[in-house]
N, C-alpha and C positions, 0 to 999 in steps of 0.2 A: 260218651256219657253226656246226656243232656240235662236230666232232672234227677235230683234226690229229694224225696218227700216222705213225710211221716203221715200215715193215714190210719186212724183207729189203733194207734199204738205200734204199728208195724212200719218198717222202713222199706221203701221201694227205690230202686235205681232203674230209671227208664221202664217203669211198670213191672220190674222183676223184684219180688220180695227177697230181702236178705235177712240173715240172722244176726245182725249187729245193730247197735244204736247208731244214729246218724253221726254223732260225735266220734265214735270209734271207727266207723267206716272212713270218714274224712281224715282222721288222724293216720289211719293205715295208708291212705293215698299219699299223705304228706311224708310219712316215713320212707316210702318207696323212693321218694325224691330227696332223701337225707335231710328232712325237716320234721318239725312237729307242729301241731295245730296251735299250741300256746304261743310259740315264737312267731308264727305267721300272723296271728291276731294282734300280737303286741306291735309287730312291725307295721302292719297296715294302719293301726291306730295313729302311729306317728306320721305316716304319709298323708292320710286323709284328714287328720286332726279332728276326727269324729270318734266317739266312744262306743257306738252301737252299730250293729249290722254292717260291718265292713266286709268287703270282698275277701275271699280266701284264695290266695295265689298258691297253687300246688305245683304247676309245671307250665311249660310253653303251650300245652294243650288244655289245661284246666285252670280256669279262674271262676270260682264259685261265687255267685251272688246270693247271700241269704236274705230272705224276706221276713223271716221271723227267727228268733234265737234258735240255734241248731239243737238245743235241748228241749224246746217246747213241743207241745203236742201237735201243733199245726205247722211244723217246720217245713220249709221249702227252700231248696238251693237250685239255682239254674246256672249251667256252665255258659258264661259270657262268650267264650271263644267259639261256641257252637251255634250262636244265634245268627240266623240268616236275615230275619226281618220280624217286625212286630206291629201289632195294632193296639193302641192304648186308648181305652175309654175311661170315663170317670172312675168306675169301680171294677173294671175287668180288663185284663191284658191277654191278648192272644199272641203266641210266639210260634214262629216257624223256624225250625232248626235246620242245620246244614244237611242232615240226612233225610229231610222231608217230613219228619215228625212235626205235628201241629198240636199245641196244647193251649188251653185257656185256663187262666188262673184268676182268682178273686183278689187281685192286687190293684190298689188304686193307682191312678196316673201319677199322683204326687210321690208315692212310695217307689214306683217303678222308675220314674225320672231321676230321683235322688240316688237310687241304687246304681243305675246306669252311669251317672256322673262319677260316682266313686270307682266303679269298675274301669272307666276310661282313664281316670287319674292313675290307678294302679298299673294299668296296661302301659301308659305313657312312661311311668317311672321305670318299669321293668325294661322297656325298650331302650331307655337312656343308659341304664347300667349294663346292658348286654353288649 
């Protein structure tokens, strides 16, 4: 899984429409790993010392980077662990994923860089405690 996004009120996982809210889908992923989304968000707030848009660590294969609140109409989450490379411009980011999927997003360079820094911080923290 590379991308979870909300488009016109519908949630898509890698371009496949699902019949759940984004929050519910992410919480279901967390529950499969004996966690819940509320506890994950609370923990990452403590680690990053930031209150908004923190990464959501689900498992060793899934670290979601939200670029908007996951309950908002324009929500997008990208799986940090599946990013192979990216090109960042002022107001647009193109990401190449490990499976060859390439997607462009209207995400500013500032927002992308801050989100990646938080994901790296969470990844390093998880590596330390494993």
